[in-house]
N, C-alpha and C positions, 0 to 999 in steps of 0.2 A: 505748530507742528512740533510732534514729539521727536526727541532725540533718539538715535539709534539705540543707545544704552538703554533708555525707557523702553523701547519696543521689544529690545532682546530680554530685559527683565520680566515682561510679560509671556512672552511666546516662546523663548528658548527651551528646546529639549536637548541637552547635552548626552552625547553617546556614552554613557556608563555600561550600556548592556553587555559587558563581558566580551570585548573584543578580541578577535582571535588570530594571530598569524597565519595567514593562508599557506597550506602545505598541499603536497600532492600523494598521490597514492593512497587515497582513502579506501579504496575497495581493490582487493587482490584476485585475478582470475585464477580458478582452480582447473586443473587438468580432468575434465570429465572422461575422456575417452570416447567420446561420441560428438557428432554434429547434428543429433536429431534434435527438434525442437522440444525443450523441457517445460513442462506445463505447471509443475507443482512441487513444492518442498515442505517437508515436514521434519522436526527434530523432536522426538519424544524425551530425549536425553541430552545433556550438554555436549556430548561427543557423538552420539549416535544420530544418523539422519537417513532420510530416504527422499529421491527424488524420482518423478514418473514423467513420460513422456511419450512423443509420437512413436508408433510401430511396437507398442508394449513394452517400451524402454522403462527399466526399473535400475536405479543405482543406489549403492548403500555406502555409508562411512560409518567406521566407528573409531576414527581419530581427529575427530572436529573438520574433517573436509581435506585433510592431507593427501589421502588417497580414496578414490572412488571405485567400487567393484560392481560391474554388472551382474544383475540376477536375472534369472529365467522366470519369466513371468507367464508362460504358457498361453500368451495372446498376442495378436498383432494389431489391435486396436489402440488407438490413440488415447491413451491414459491421462485424463485431464484433473485428476484429484486424488491425493493420498490422504490417509488420516491413520495415525497410530495413537493406539490408547497408552502404550507402553514399548520398550524396545523390542518385545516379541510379537505382540498381536496387533496387526494392522491391515487396513484395506486400501484397495484402488480401484478406480473406475473411469470409465471414459465412453468413447462414442465411435462409431465406425460400424462398417457392414460385418467385420470379423467378430466371432464370439470367442470366449466369454468377454462382456463388459464389465464385469464386476469380480475381483478376485480376492482372497482372504489369506492372511498367514498368520500361524500361530508358534513359529520358530524363527523370528527376526529375518524372513525372507528366503530362508533356504530352500523351503517350498511354498507355492502358491497354489491354493486350491480354487477351483471354479464356483462361483455363486450364480445362480440362474434366476434372477427377480423377472426376466421376460416372460418365463414359462408360467408364474405365478400371477403377474398382474395382467398378462394376456396381450401384451404389445410390446414391440421394440422400444427401447428406451434409451435416452442421451443423456448420461450423467455428467453433471459439471461440478458437483460439490457434495461431499460427505461430512457428516459430524456425528461422534458417538458421545453419550453421556457416560456410559461404563460399558462392560464387557457383553452386555445383553441387547441395550437400547440404542440404537442409531436411526440416523435419517440421511436418506439421499435426495438430491433435487436435481431437475433438468428439464427435459421436455419428451413428451411421449407421442400418441398419435396426433399427426397434423400440426407438429411443432407445437402442442398445447402443453404449457408448463405444468409440472406435477411434483408433488411431496410424497415420498415414500417413506414407511417407518417399519423398522423390525424391533423385536421383542427377545429375539432368540438369536443374537449375534449373526445376523446376515442368512440365516438359513430359510427364512421366509420374510416376505414383505407385503403390506398392506397400504394401497394408496389412500392418502388422508387429505390430499388437496388435488384438484383437477381444474385448470384454467377452461373458461368458457371459449375465448378466443383463440385462435391459431396464431402461429409465428410469435408466442410469447414464452421466453426462455426465463427459466428460475436459475440463476447463476451461482450463487451463494446461500449457505444456511449457517446459523450459529446460534447456540443457546447461551444466555447468560446465567442461568441457573436450569434445575431440572424441570421447571414449569413454563419459564419463559423463553420463547425462541423467535428468530427472525429470518426472514429471507428476502432475497432482492429478485425483483422479475423486470425483464426488459422486453420490449417490442422490437421486432425486426424493423417495422415501420417507424421512421423517426417523428411521426407526426404524433404518436401518443406518448404520454408521459409514462415513466417507469414507475413501478410498484414496488410497494414495502408489504409484505405477509407478516403477520404477527400471530402467535399462539400463546396463551395465558394457562393451557391445561396440559402441557407435556406434549403437545403436536397432535392431540386428538382432532382438533379443530382449529382452522386458521382463517383470520379475516384478511382482507386485501384493501389498501388505501393508497392513493395516489402519493407520489413521491415530490411533486412538484417541481420536477425536473424531467426534461425529455433527454436527458443524457442517459446512456447506458450504465448500469449498476453492476459491478462485477464482485464486490468483495464486500465482507461485512465483518466487524470484529468488535467485542464489548471488553471494557477494561474493568467493568463491575456491574452488577445487575441494573443499573439506571443509566450508565454512560457508555455508549456506543457510536460507532462510525461505520459510513457506507462509502466506498470508493467506486468511483465510476470515471467514464470518458465521454466528452471531453470536458475539463475544467470543473469537475464535481467532487466533493468531499463533504458528506452531511455528517452532523452529529446531533446526538439526542442527549439530553441531561435528565429526562423524565421518564425513562423506562419505554422510550419508543413512542410515547404520545405525540411529540412534535420533534420534526428534524430541521436543522438549521444549515444551510449551506455555507462552509468555511472556505476562505480564499486561498486556494491551492495554486491559482494561474489558470488563465484562460486557456493557455495551449497544453497543460499538463492534464494527467489523468492517473487513476491509481487502478490498475488491474488487480492489485493485490496489497493489502495493508496488514501491519504488525504494530502492537502496542507492547513494548515490554514493560513499560510502567504506565501509571495513570496519565503522566504528562508527555513522556516521551514517544512518539510514534513515527512510521516510516510508510511511505507508498511508493510503489514499483509500477511502472507501466510504460506507455507508448513511445515515450520519446527517449528511452535508454538511460533517463536521469532518475535518480532516486530522492523524493522529498522527504524532508524531515521535519517534525515539529517539537519543541521543547516545552511548549506551553498549551498542551491539550488541544491542539488544532486551531488556536488563534492565528498564529502566524506559520508559514512554511517555507523553507528555504531549500533550493536545489543543491543536490550533492553529485558532482560528475563522476562518473563511474569509469571513464576510459575504454569503454566498448561502445561500440554502433548498435548493437542488437538489441531489440525490445526485450523488455523484462516481463516475465508472466507471473511470478510468484516470489514473495520475500517472507522471510522467517527470522525472527531474533530469539536467541536462547537466553539472553540476559541484556541488560542496558547497553553493552558495549560489542556483543558478538552476534554477527547476523549474516544470513546469506540471501541471495537473490538468483533466480534462475530464469532462462530465457531462450531465445532463438540460438540456433547453431550449436547447442550443447553448451551454452554459456552458463557457468556457476561462478559467483562472485563471493569474498567474504570479506568482513571488516572485522577488526578485533577493538576498534575504538569509537565505536558508534558511528563510524561514517565520517567522523569530523575531521581526522588527520591522518597522515601517512603511517602505515604499519611500523612501529618502534619509535614512533616520534612523538615528544610530548606537546600536548597544546597548551600553549602560554597565553594565560589571559591577562587582560590590561584592563586596568581600573582606573586609567588616567583621562585627562582632558584635554587631549592633542588636537581635537578639532572640534567644533561646535556647529550643529546646523540648526537653523530655524527659518520659518515656523514650522512645527510638525504637529499635526497634519499641514499640508500646503496644498493651494489649488492653482497658484499663478507662478510663484517665484519662490526659491529657497535662498537662503544666505548662508555661506559656509565661512568660517573663521578658524585660522591656525596660526600659531605662534611660528611655524616652519614653513619654508617652501615644500611643495609637493605635487604630485597629479591625482586627480580626482576623477573617477569613473562611477557612472550610474549604471546598473544592471537591472533587469528584469530577476524574478526568483528562478528563473531557470537558468542563469548565469550568463544571459545574452546581454551584451554590452549596448546599451543606449546611448551614451554620450562619454566623451573622454576630455579634460582640459587641465591645464595647469591652474593652481590655485592662485590666481591672480586678480580674481574679481570677487566681489561680495555676493553678487546677484546671478543665479542661474536660472533660466526660463523652464518651468515644467508645465506649462499650461497645455501643450499638445498631447502629454502623455495619457493615457487612459487611466482611469481610477483604479487603485490599487496598492500593494505594497512593493517597494523597491529598495535594493541594496546600493549602499553607497560606499566605494572603497577608496581608501585614500594611501598613497604610497609616498613616504617621505623619509626623511634623514632618521627617523625613529623607529622605522618599520612599515609593517602594512595593519591598516585596522579597517573593518568593515562594520557598519551600521546599518540601519533601515529608517525609511521614512514614508509616510502614507501619502499618496496623491489623493485628494478628495475629487 
């Protein structure tokens, strides 16, 4: 029989991975001045941002979210999406029986003018997402007649629109559109019938023609984001985060957590990204989507949209007029320093594990296993070398140790 030392030399994975002291106050709630549902946020400059929401709500900040000023939109429809090319020129669009459902500003929101794509394309449209390549060329996606998903294109700054894609099936909504470069674009489509797999749409000719492929998942797909022409992500609910590294030829589902989802995703760098959505928690990755960690927000409202202006500064919006801000990547409390530990205060093995894990520490302490959403699975004193994990579902889990030397957090994989 092999000694424990021999086994450990073969299977130990020591937690070197930049442990951090856990701190509170990662996200600070801003004063929005409204209780309306907020759907979308966009920052065309570090301090200048816009938020849109229900009943034609538009809010603007010019000081990084310290204050938000309500603007007159001229519409009562629910504005689901906002896109600004710069601090002055932007668009907002949405759905509802109230016209207009698309508006434009060229003076930073001081005035909003009505655009009327419905009269051009011949039917009432529900807008879910906008994307503009430049001041002339842009795309709008959503659903038209009989809730059939459609993609519209403009080449004159929104004055006229042409339908470039129309779904055959009804109850098919196109939720998001994103261009990784002027010729390559992607859109996500979701059926209201959960028995059908969601679809990914792709263009390689600047949006003139689109092809449709199965996403491989029946989860609803809500948001798409590319960090470079070849690497992109699609967020959905429940429990789906798709990634491509080959220009959208293949998509692989990342492990974001079975009960999590991402209504909105934002990647300020190629490796660091965030997802916000259904369960009021924000998910974060530091390794290009390989692993995701839940960041508590301190609110109970669902979050609809997230936007980062740099690696540390980000915003999220959602129910009941909620606007959140972080200035440190969501990782520590405002004004607090994140202390990185590169010690060996405890050792866990084997990792990955299928039945049992062993934990060794030179100091007494309390060990807690949590899922990626921060929900406690088990807690116990470090007075035993073996912990039964055989009943845990496969996935990634957090291990938190509280002891004389502080608090450390690491991860292990349950096979």
